[in-house]
C-alpha positions as CSV (number, residue, x, y, z in Angstrom):
1,M,88.5,221.4,47.3
2,P,91.7,221.1,45.3
3,F,92.8,224.4,43.7
4,C,94.9,224.4,40.6
5,R,96.7,227.2,38.8
6,F,98.1,226.4,35.3
7,T,100.5,229.0,33.9
8,T,102.0,228.8,30.5
9,N,103.6,230.9,27.8
10,L,101.3,229.4,25.2
11,P,98.9,232.0,23.7
12,L,95.3,231.6,24.6
13,Q,94.3,230.7,21.1
14,K,96.4,227.5,21.3
15,I,94.5,226.3,24.4
16,S,91.2,224.6,23.9
17,P,88.2,226.2,25.7
18,A,87.6,222.7,27.2
19,F,91.2,222.5,28.7
20,A,90.2,223.8,32.1
21,T,87.3,221.4,32.4
22,E,89.4,218.5,31.2
23,F,92.2,219.4,33.6
24,A,89.7,219.6,36.5
25,H,88.6,216.1,35.7
26,Q,92.2,214.9,35.5
27,V,93.0,216.4,38.9
28,A,89.8,215.0,40.4
29,S,90.7,211.5,39.2
30,L,94.3,211.9,40.3
31,L,93.4,213.0,43.9
32,N,90.3,210.8,44.2
33,K,88.1,213.9,44.7
34,P,84.7,214.8,43.2
35,V,85.2,217.0,40.1
36,G,82.7,219.5,41.6
37,S,85.2,220.3,44.3
38,V,88.1,221.2,42.0
39,T,88.9,224.7,40.9
40,V,91.2,225.4,37.9
41,A,92.6,228.7,36.8
42,V,94.4,228.9,33.4
43,H,96.9,231.7,32.9
44,P,98.1,231.7,29.2
45,D,100.3,234.3,27.5
46,T,102.7,234.5,30.5
47,Q,106.3,235.5,30.0
48,M,108.2,232.4,31.0
49,V,111.7,231.0,30.6
50,R,112.7,227.5,31.4
51,G,116.2,226.1,30.8
52,G,117.2,229.4,29.3
53,T,114.6,229.3,26.5
54,T,111.2,230.6,25.8
55,E,110.1,227.4,24.1
56,P,106.6,226.3,25.2
57,T,106.6,225.7,29.0
58,A,104.2,225.5,31.8
59,M,104.0,225.5,35.6
60,T,101.2,223.8,37.5
61,E,100.4,224.4,41.2
62,I,98.0,222.2,43.1
63,W,96.7,223.0,46.5
64,T,94.8,220.4,48.5
65,I,94.4,219.1,52.0
66,L,96.7,216.4,53.4
67,Q,97.2,214.6,50.1
68,F,100.9,214.8,49.0
69,N,103.8,212.8,50.2
70,D,107.2,211.4,48.9
71,E,105.5,208.2,47.7
72,N,102.9,209.7,45.4
73,A,104.5,213.0,44.3
74,A,106.6,211.5,41.5
75,S,103.6,209.6,40.0
76,Y,101.5,212.7,40.2
77,V,104.1,214.7,38.3
78,Q,104.2,212.1,35.6
79,I,100.4,212.0,35.3
80,V,100.1,215.8,35.2
81,S,103.0,216.3,32.7
82,N,101.7,213.5,30.5
83,F,98.2,215.2,30.4
84,I,99.7,218.6,29.5
85,N,101.8,217.0,26.8
86,N,98.9,215.2,25.3
87,K,96.5,218.2,25.4
88,L,98.9,221.1,24.6
89,G,102.1,219.5,23.1
90,I,104.3,220.9,25.8
91,Q,107.3,218.6,26.4
92,Q,107.2,216.8,29.7
93,D,110.6,218.1,30.7
94,R,109.3,221.7,30.3
95,V,106.4,221.2,32.7
96,G,106.9,222.0,36.4
97,V,104.5,220.9,39.1
98,I,104.4,222.4,42.6
99,F,102.3,220.8,45.3
100,H,101.0,222.8,48.2
101,E,99.9,220.8,51.2
102,L,97.1,222.5,53.2
103,K,95.6,221.9,56.6
104,P,91.8,221.8,56.8
105,E,91.7,225.0,58.9
106,Q,93.5,226.9,56.0
107,I,90.5,226.5,53.7
108,G,87.3,228.4,53.8
109,R,84.2,226.4,53.0
110,K,80.6,227.0,52.5
111,V,78.8,226.6,55.8
112,R,75.5,225.0,55.8
113,S,72.8,226.3,58.1
114,N,69.8,224.3,59.3
């Protein structure tokens, strides 16, 4: 059930149509979740400034249930920023990653009926 929002000042035409799917697979692998449970929203063409410049930059937010801690956050940031650098050419020091820890009761899920 991880939810991801990727926001960047890159124009849409510089982002592959496959990027969202590839990012969903990356997040699924990172969090050890099935890719079918991952939702990714890509927001290009956003006015953004990082470090006082408008050079290509990005912010990624990831919401999931009881996954993040001090021990894994740094490695998750490294993996996400490496992925974004490899796919879009945005320098790693211009990628911000925000983790949102959720409780199970904060997520609505499809309810199965018998």
